[in-house]
Wavefront OBJ file of the C-alpha trace (Angstrom):
o trace
v 26.645 7.354 3.397
v 26.278 2.863 4.450
v 22.986 1.357 5.463
v 24.487 1.752 9.064
v 24.017 5.356 9.207
v 20.106 5.256 8.750
v 17.904 5.121 11.607
v 14.623 3.460 11.155
v 11.888 4.376 12.942
v 8.371 2.594 13.630
v 5.762 4.561 13.706
v 2.268 3.544 15.595
v 0.875 2.405 12.882
v 3.365 0.187 11.641
v 5.478 -1.036 14.374
v 5.628 -4.594 13.083
v 6.819 -3.542 9.900
v 9.313 -1.237 10.957
v 10.747 -4.218 13.006
v 10.782 -5.971 9.692
v 11.899 -3.778 7.777
v 14.610 -2.622 9.993
v 15.352 -6.482 10.195
v 15.655 -7.832 7.162
v 17.810 -4.834 5.672
v 20.094 -4.850 9.099
v 19.191 -1.579 10.159
v 18.951 -0.382 13.705
v 15.374 0.532 15.211
v 13.772 3.286 17.240
v 10.296 3.154 18.258
v 7.795 6.108 18.484
v 5.090 5.189 21.261
v 2.379 6.888 21.818
v -0.094 7.376 25.133
v -3.242 7.882 24.783
v -6.337 10.359 26.382
v -9.691 9.905 27.687
v -10.376 13.321 25.565
v -8.440 11.801 22.738
v -5.766 13.359 22.475
v -2.132 11.550 22.711
v 1.232 12.332 23.256
v 4.697 10.225 20.967
v 7.511 9.628 22.633
v 10.497 8.350 20.329
v 12.870 5.706 22.150
v 16.031 4.596 20.954
v 19.241 5.092 20.434
v 19.210 7.849 17.107
v 23.012 8.802 16.414
v 22.143 8.683 12.927
v 21.891 11.907 10.553
v 19.268 10.483 8.349
v 16.217 8.330 9.366
v 14.003 6.321 8.112
v 10.278 6.830 9.435
v 7.623 3.823 9.254
v 4.322 4.542 9.130
v 1.365 3.909 7.062
v -1.753 5.845 6.948
v -4.793 3.437 7.254
v -8.085 4.010 9.635
v -7.632 5.543 11.795
v -5.843 7.817 8.726
v -6.051 11.395 9.992
v -4.968 10.119 13.194
v -1.613 8.316 11.926
v -1.160 11.400 9.472
v -0.830 13.816 12.474
v 1.649 11.192 14.212
v 3.559 11.383 10.607
v 3.433 15.011 10.617
v 4.054 15.415 14.608
v 7.275 12.834 14.300
v 8.814 14.237 10.900
v 8.230 17.763 12.087
v 10.075 16.781 15.250
v 13.120 15.063 13.736
v 13.645 17.591 11.161
v 13.616 20.192 13.759
v 16.232 18.986 15.218
v 18.721 18.380 12.128
v 17.945 14.358 11.032
v 17.279 14.122 7.341
v 14.004 12.286 7.527
v 11.888 9.423 5.366
v 9.631 8.397 4.870
v 8.371 4.414 4.329
v 4.495 4.330 3.994
v 3.786 0.793 3.949
v -0.170 2.471 2.968
v -0.756 5.445 1.387
v -4.353 6.278 2.732
v -6.024 9.365 0.825
v -4.010 8.115 -2.275
v -7.136 7.757 -4.136
v -8.221 11.471 -4.045
v -5.924 12.925 -6.400
v -8.270 14.485 -8.794
v -10.876 17.287 -7.525
v -14.061 15.333 -9.019
v -16.775 16.269 -8.539
v -15.343 19.962 -8.439
v -15.078 21.733 -4.779
v -13.788 18.288 -3.703
v -10.414 18.858 -2.131
v -7.810 16.554 -3.442
v -6.335 14.883 -0.262
v -3.227 13.001 -1.500
v -1.746 16.290 -2.675
v -2.382 18.031 0.868
v -0.810 15.102 2.950
v 2.016 15.871 0.379
v 2.161 19.790 1.619
v 1.785 18.815 5.039
v 5.142 16.128 4.323
v 6.753 19.072 2.793
v 5.970 21.334 5.941
v 7.481 18.870 8.108
v 11.212 18.949 6.633
v 10.566 15.187 4.842
v 13.078 14.399 2.399
v 11.570 11.924 0.569
v 9.007 9.218 0.509
v 7.928 5.643 -0.355
v 5.264 3.723 -0.799
v 3.948 0.197 -1.891
v 1.502 0.234 -4.194
v 0.163 3.857 -5.073
v -3.323 3.469 -5.795
v -3.159 5.632 -9.427
v 0.622 6.469 -10.417
v -0.690 9.242 -12.763
v -0.744 11.540 -10.246
v 3.099 11.202 -8.947
v 5.239 13.952 -10.801
v 2.493 16.457 -9.378
v 3.412 15.271 -5.520
v 4.893 17.959 -3.494
v 7.762 15.632 -1.850
v 9.886 13.389 -4.266
v 7.503 10.363 -4.004
v 8.412 6.245 -4.877
v 6.513 4.067 -5.544
v 7.511 0.150 -5.083
v 5.423 -2.368 -7.117
v 4.391 -5.341 -4.902
v 2.459 -7.379 -7.579
v 5.901 -9.866 -8.217
v 5.936 -11.177 -4.361
v 2.574 -12.041 -4.179
v 2.441 -13.439 -7.447
v 5.588 -16.467 -6.360
v 3.479 -16.273 -3.009
v 0.788 -17.410 -4.509
v 3.107 -19.780 -6.834
v 4.871 -21.247 -3.927
v 1.734 -21.873 -1.587
v -1.196 -23.047 -3.985
v -1.341 -25.767 -6.308
v -3.360 -23.440 -9.495
v -5.613 -25.445 -12.318
v -4.904 -23.774 -15.411
v -4.597 -19.767 -13.881
v -6.034 -16.687 -14.827
v -5.664 -13.150 -13.784
v -8.292 -11.092 -13.000
v -8.351 -7.118 -12.722
v -11.537 -6.286 -11.644
v -11.066 -2.749 -13.826
v -9.127 -1.244 -15.983
v -6.726 0.868 -13.513
v -5.555 -2.456 -12.200
v -4.263 -3.530 -15.991
v -0.439 -3.296 -15.313
v -0.447 -5.205 -11.826
v -2.500 -8.045 -13.465
v -0.282 -8.153 -16.043
v 2.678 -8.440 -14.185
v 0.861 -11.032 -12.509
v 0.485 -13.030 -15.104
v 4.089 -12.974 -16.001
v 5.403 -14.358 -12.463
v 2.501 -17.054 -13.054
v 3.223 -17.653 -16.794
v -0.550 -17.075 -17.762
v -2.480 -14.607 -19.183
v -5.107 -12.365 -17.916
v -8.549 -10.468 -18.593
v -9.195 -7.333 -17.221
v -13.060 -7.070 -16.015
v -15.060 -3.960 -17.322
v -15.763 -1.631 -13.678
v -17.419 1.834 -13.104
v -17.607 3.801 -9.736
v -19.793 6.510 -8.747
v -17.618 8.911 -7.874
v -20.624 10.227 -5.536
v -22.287 7.639 -3.837
v -19.578 4.829 -4.060
v -21.607 2.422 -5.799
v -19.962 0.478 -8.169
v -21.299 -1.500 -11.649
v -19.447 -4.232 -12.984
v -20.001 -6.329 -16.157
v -20.275 -9.918 -17.005
v -17.675 -11.283 -19.692
v -20.182 -14.034 -20.598
v -16.849 -15.509 -20.198
v -17.164 -19.395 -19.101
v -13.710 -20.192 -17.483
v -14.370 -24.207 -17.571
v -12.999 -24.838 -14.122
v -9.869 -22.579 -14.644
v -8.556 -21.495 -11.045
v -8.657 -17.820 -10.992
v -6.952 -14.663 -8.949
v -8.415 -11.644 -8.580
v -5.993 -9.512 -7.822
v -6.099 -5.625 -6.494
v -4.168 -2.768 -4.527
v -6.571 -2.414 -2.092
v -9.600 -4.023 -0.371
v -11.343 -1.684 2.049
v -15.254 -2.816 2.163
v -14.785 -5.491 0.130
v -17.315 -4.334 -2.869
v -15.424 -4.886 -6.076
v -14.112 -8.290 -4.750
v -17.667 -9.522 -3.973
v -19.011 -8.920 -7.341
v -15.558 -9.969 -9.100
v -15.866 -13.127 -7.343
v -20.241 -13.525 -7.786
v -19.222 -13.141 -11.314
v -16.287 -16.075 -11.261
v -18.441 -17.845 -9.817
v -21.401 -17.111 -12.072
v -19.350 -18.190 -14.689
v -17.874 -21.644 -13.521
v -14.508 -20.612 -11.943
v -12.816 -23.449 -10.094
v -10.427 -21.700 -7.283
v -10.737 -18.710 -6.297
v -8.597 -16.523 -4.932
v -8.626 -13.207 -4.137
v -5.190 -11.016 -3.548
v -4.722 -7.715 -2.771
v -1.810 -4.884 -1.487
v -3.439 -3.390 1.131
v -5.956 -5.539 3.437
v -7.987 -3.049 5.667
v -11.111 -5.292 5.563
v -13.792 -3.019 7.096
v -16.289 -4.246 9.028
v -17.374 -7.837 7.859
v -15.945 -7.200 4.535
v -13.738 -10.857 4.603
v -16.717 -12.350 5.556
v -19.019 -10.984 2.560
v -16.100 -12.084 0.283
v -16.281 -15.681 1.405
v -19.635 -15.788 0.839
v -19.504 -14.493 -2.566
v -17.270 -17.577 -3.234
v -13.818 -16.504 -2.248
v -11.971 -19.646 -1.549
v -9.209 -17.679 0.214
v -7.897 -13.948 0.672
v -4.463 -13.032 0.680
v -2.672 -10.089 1.318
v 0.830 -7.881 2.214
v 1.426 -6.806 5.100
v 1.330 -3.148 5.002
v -1.969 -2.408 6.870
v -1.191 -4.258 10.546
v -3.609 -6.821 12.550
v -5.308 -8.365 9.582
v -5.811 -12.149 9.415
v -4.931 -12.094 5.653
v -1.739 -10.715 6.359
v 0.420 -13.521 4.291
v 3.101 -11.941 2.437
v 5.353 -9.778 3.943
v 6.765 -6.859 1.984
v 9.360 -4.422 3.617
v 12.411 -6.197 2.218
v 10.694 -4.497 -0.467
v 12.356 -1.089 -0.060
v 15.923 -2.099 -0.302
v 16.136 0.149 -3.528
v 14.758 2.734 -1.887
v 17.293 2.425 1.122
v 19.998 2.380 -1.598
v 19.070 5.686 -3.013
v 19.046 6.961 0.268
v 22.056 5.745 1.233
v 23.937 6.591 -2.140
v 22.526 10.600 -1.390
v 20.845 10.355 -4.732
v 17.196 11.604 -3.735
v 16.286 14.700 -5.292
v 15.653 18.306 -3.372
v 11.706 18.483 -3.734
v 10.177 20.751 -6.614
v 7.248 21.432 -7.155
v 7.236 18.133 -10.758
v 8.601 14.953 -9.660
v 8.673 11.295 -10.805
v 10.317 8.309 -9.920
v 9.128 4.729 -10.374
v 10.925 1.455 -9.693
v 10.514 -1.778 -12.010
l 1 2 3 4 5 6 7 8 9 10 11 12 13 14 15 16 17 18 19 20 21 22 23 24 25 26 27 28 29 30 31 32 33 34 35 36 37 38 39 40 41 42 43 44 45 46 47 48 49 50 51 52 53 54 55 56 57 58 59 60 61 62 63 64 65 66 67 68 69 70 71 72 73 74 75 76 77 78 79 80 81 82 83 84 85 86 87 88 89 90 91 92 93 94 95 96 97 98 99 100 101 102 103 104 105 106 107 108 109 110 111 112 113 114 115 116 117 118 119 120 121 122 123 124 125 126 127 128 129 130 131 132 133 134 135 136 137 138 139 140 141 142 143 144 145 146 147 148 149 150 151 152 153 154 155 156 157 158 159 160 161 162 163 164 165 166 167 168 169 170 171 172 173 174 175 176 177 178 179 180 181 182 183 184 185 186 187 188 189 190 191 192 193 194 195 196 197 198 199 200 201 202 203 204 205 206 207 208 209 210 211 212 213 214 215 216 217 218 219 220 221 222 223 224 225 226 227 228 229 230 231 232 233 234 235 236 237 238 239 240 241 242 243 244 245 246 247 248 249 250 251 252 253 254 255 256 257 258 259 260 261 262 263 264 265 266 267 268 269 270 271 272 273 274 275 276 277 278 279 280 281 282 283 284 285 286 287 288 289 290 291 292 293 294 295 296 297 298 299 300 301 302 303 304 305 306 307 308 309 310 311 312 313 314
């Protein structure tokens, strides 16, 4: 199978990302066009020439996540019933933070999304910077995590004049991401100690009592929603004499006035990838990162869905 035997289909949540992916990877493109009704119902019509056996359905699960998730399910199910091999490119995998039953009785929505995808007939999924890679083994369909740290770091290196930079991870969970970022920039990194209340979602972040002595600081995270973590990290860095402060994330949800609050806390620049469409800080196109996944599909090396599956791109 070669690239010409795969058609990209852009879902309603990610039409621009799908266009970029199709262009960057030289694939034909079709579109899932949605019509909304006054009672909040909607319908989707897939338009374009789909003669290929395999399709790459592109859809992020950003807000409204439930609507975008149901659109993904309906498109995938319909295509599978029509005999297509359906693979999913998910720039942003909403619900991926919900991979544990904490507290007891809380639904692990990450896996229930997987059950929907399995039921729809999806053969495999690839997502950019899934929040936690520790749960990939138990996902119901083959799931590939595509890291974006190196591409984001290269953008910062090429576009920003940095003075003795230091990479900052707001918590222990982002340590590997910060390390990859630091390696690309040839510098060091530091990890702040953060705790989040699983019930109230409030965060506490310890001041490391470090003096950054004018060093430019780059705060790196996988996603920013309300901005609480980025705001607190920026405040700590400003308090401890950091120079320029750049906040970088893969998934920039930036709900409400999050962008304004992060800037007010002292951030000089905010940079995100284009996994969540329509955000003003989207500066880095990560669609080409799906090329290894495409090769996996093209070579027909995607494994069959099993209860236990693990695959990572390095």
